N, C-alpha and C positions, 0 to 999 in steps of 0.2 A: 547523441542519444535520440531515441525514437520519440516522436510526439504522436499522439493518437487523438482520436475524436472520442475520448472517454466521456461518460455522462457527468462525471465530477472529477475535479482536480484538487489534490491536497498537497500543500507545500509545507513540508516538515523540516526544511533546511534550517540548520542552526539549533534544532531542538534535540534533546538527548533523552535517553531512556528514563522514564517510561512514556514520555510525551508522544513520540511518533506512533507507537502501537495503540495508545489510548485514544488519540485523535482519529486514527484509522478505524478503530472499533466504533466510535461515535458516528462517523460518517457512514460506515457500512450499515449501521442500524437504521439510518434515515432512508436508505436506498431500497428500490424495488428489486425483486429477483430478476436476474439477467442484466442488470445495469453494471457498468464498469467504473472503476475508480483508479485514477492515475495518481501515484504518490511519488514525491521527490523527498529524499532524506539524505543526510550525511552522517548520521549516527552509525558508528561501526556495528553496533548491536542490532540495527534495524533488519538486516538480512535474516538473521536467525529468528528475531522476534516476529517478523511478518510471516515467515514460514510456519511458525508455531501457531500464530493467531488464525491464519486461514485454515490450517489443518483442524484446529480445535472447533472452529465455527462451521466448517464444511464448505468454505468458499474456495475459489481456485485462482492461483497466481498464473495468469496467462503469459506474462513476460516479466523478466527481471534482468536489468542491465547495470553494469558498473562502469563508471568513467571517472578515473581518479578517485576522489573520496566521495563522489556522489552516487547514490543508488536510485534506480528508477524501478517502480513496480506498476504493473497493470493487473488489477484484481477484479474478477467477476463475482458478483454476489450470486450464490447458488441457493436453491430451495432447501 
């Protein structure tokens, strides 16, 4: 899986719905426009939930990867 130089990293491994999306929202709220957030999750619902969250808030998923049961997201906070 890709590692980046994201502005923030959020480890949601072992957490299940709604925790990963809730924690992602809290982290995004603290960030500045243009900053990136790297998220690791293993909740099967996280893929759908992150897509829904970013679409609703107007942010962008720059990258999403799956490796086994782990999901990796790189999200940029948009204006």
